[in-house]
N, C-alpha and C positions, 0 to 999 in steps of 0.2 A: 670535105667529102662526107656525104651522109651514108652511114653504114646500116646494115640490116638491123643491128642492135638498137641504133637510134630510132629507126622506124618502128620497131616493136615497142620501144619504150613510149613513143608518142601515141601509138595505138592503145597501149595500156592506160596511159593517162586519160585519153578520151573516153575509154570504156569506164574508167573510174569515175569521171565526172557524170557520165550518163547514169551510172549506178546511183550516185549520191542524189542527183536530180530526181531519179525514180523514187528513191526512198523518201524524198520530201513531197513530190507531187502526188504519187499514188494514194497515200493515206489521206491527204487533204481532199483530193477529188473524190475518193471513196466516201469520205465523211459527208461531203456536200450532196452527193447523189443519194445516199441513204437518208439523209435529212429531208431532202425533197420527197423521196418516196413515202417516208413516214408521215410528212405533213399532208400529202394527198390522201393517205389512209385515214388520217384524222378528219380531213374535210369530207371524205366519203361517209363517215359515221354521222357527221354533223348534217350533211345534206339529206341522208336517209331519214334522220330523226325529224328534220324540218318537214320533209314531204309527208311523213306519217302524221305529224301534228296537223298539217293542212288538210289532209284527207279526213282526219277525225273531226276537225272543225266543220268541214263542209257536210259531213254526214250526221252531225249531231242534231237533236231537235232544235228548232229555231228559238233563239233567245229574244227577249223583248229589248227594246231600245235602251231601257234603263240599265240593263246588264251591260251593254256595249259602252254606254257612257261611263259606267263605273270602271270598266276595264281601261278606258282611255285615261280617266283621272288617275288610276293607279300606275299608269305608264306601261301597261301590258300591250302586247301585240294583238291587234284586233283583226288584222288582214285575214279575209276568207272565213270569218266566223258567220255561221248561219244565223240569220236574224229575221225578225218580222216586225212590221210597223203599220200603223193605220193613220189615215189622214186624208186631206183633200189636196189634189194637185192643183197648182197654179200654172195652168197650161200656157198662159200668155207670158210667162217668165222663163220659158225653156232656154237652156243654153246648149250650144251645139259644139261637140268635140269631134274634130276630124278624125276619121278612123277607116280601116279596111276590115271587112268581115266576110269570111267565106269567099275571098277573092273579088269582092265588090267594094267599090269606094263609096263613102257616104259619111254618116255622122252617128255618134252616140248621142242620145237625147237625155240631157240632164235637167230634170224638172223638179223644182222646189215642191216638197210635200209639207203642207201645214198641218202640224199635229194638233190634237184637241187642246193642248195647253198653249197654243199660239206660236210655238217655235217652229223652225223649219229644218228640213233634211233634204239635201240634194240627192235625188234618186236617179241613177243611170237606168232608165227604162229599157234601153236597148238600141238596136241599130235601125236606121232608115237609109234608103239609097239617096245618093246625092241629089237627085231631082225631086225628092220628097222632104227636103229639109224644112220648108215652110210649113207651119202647122195648118194653114188653110188648104194645103194640098192633101191632107189626110184628116179631115174633121172627125172621122169615126174613131180615130186613135186617141181621142181626149175625153175619157169618161168623166162625167160630173159626179159630185157628191163624195161620200166617204169611200175610201178604197183601202184594202189590206194588201200589202206588198211583202213578199218573202224573197230574200236573196242573201247576198254575201256582203258583209261589211268590208269596207276599204279605207285604209288610212289616207289622210290628206298628205299632199306633198309639201315639204318645207320650202322647196325652191325648184326652179326649172331644172329638170334632170340632166340637161346638157346644153352647152353653148351652141350646139348645132340645131337645137330645137327652135323654130321661129317664135317670135313674140306673139301672144294672143291678139287677135284682131277683134276687139270688142265692139267696134262700129258695125262690122259685118256679122257679129255674133258667131265667130269661128275661133274655137279654142284649140290650141296645139298641145297644151298641157294643162293638167287639172289644177288650176290655181283657184282654190276655194274662195279666197278673199276677193278676187276680181270677179269671179262668177257671182258672188253675193252682191258686190257693189253694182255690177252691170245689170243685175236683175232688179235693183232698187230695193234690196232687202236689208240695207245697212242698219236700219232702225230696229230690226228684229233680231232675235237670238237664232243663229244658225249653228246646228250641231257640227262639231269639228271632225267630221268624217262623212264618207259617202255610203250609199247602199246600192249594190248592183242587183237589179231585179232578176229573178230566175226566169226560166224559159216558159212560164205559164203564158199561153197566147193572149195577146191583146186584141181588142176589137179591130176587125179589119186586117189583122196580121201584122200591124205596125204599132209601135217599134217592136223589133224582134228581140226578145229578152234572152237571158242566159249567154251573154257575150263575154263574161269574165274569162280572161286568158291566164292560165297558170303555167308559165314558161320558165321552169327552173332546170336547165340542163344539168345532168349528173354524169360527167365524164371522169370523175376522180379516180375510178378504178383503173381505167386504161392509162391514165397519167402515172398512177403508182406503179403499174407494171412496166411502163417505159423507164421510169427512173431506176427501179430495182433491176431491170434488165440491163441497163447501161452499167450499173455497179458490178453486176455479175460478169459482164463482158470485160470490164476493166481488170477485175481479178483474174480472169481466165488469161487475158493477154499478158498480164504481169507474170503469172506463173510460167506461161509458155516461154517468155523472154528469159526468165531465170534458169529454166531447164536448158535452154539453148546455150546460155552463157556458160553453164556448168559443163556441158558436153564439149564446148570449144576450149575449155581451160586445159 
């Protein structure tokens, strides 16, 4: 026969186990939540610094290509550095990168620019609609002779950004990712020296309005503050619930 004393003893043991579990679980969970919140705060500072650096690079006076080359050789980050270069476009060697710009599907036109020293630099001249892909559909967009281009330097990609990205269709001259080596080979420039980065032309209007420059997208979401608030908020809630539980246990004792 189970007596009231036996029942009370069982209840006491269960409460004791819950207490010990709480003493183990709560500090561990609290440490994890605080660590995650602090990590997000550190990420916030890092992202704000990065965004400030990008803004400073974009607004700095344009550097010449030699300065960008030196930065690449030194292993420095060249993305979004303001730069200027002069040379002659090889319009018959355009490469076309599938893109969407301002809600319209089409292509970014990557054209080799031959520098005065004979080397080449692929310039993203900007966007053309899907039905204006072929150069003959926009002859006014292909200026002859020496040109000076100002824009933002962009680092080359070391590999396809994702397995979900299709392979480039070099036969149709449609690129789904910026493979500089294959752009070079498909344009027949293997024998020349191609600079190991790109230049995105600014929004200076081209003849006939195409390609439309200034297409560089800087999409660096900065949600770290709200993530930090979430983790710290959960930590606060855990502490509040734990204190409430201890106070109730004390009042029941």
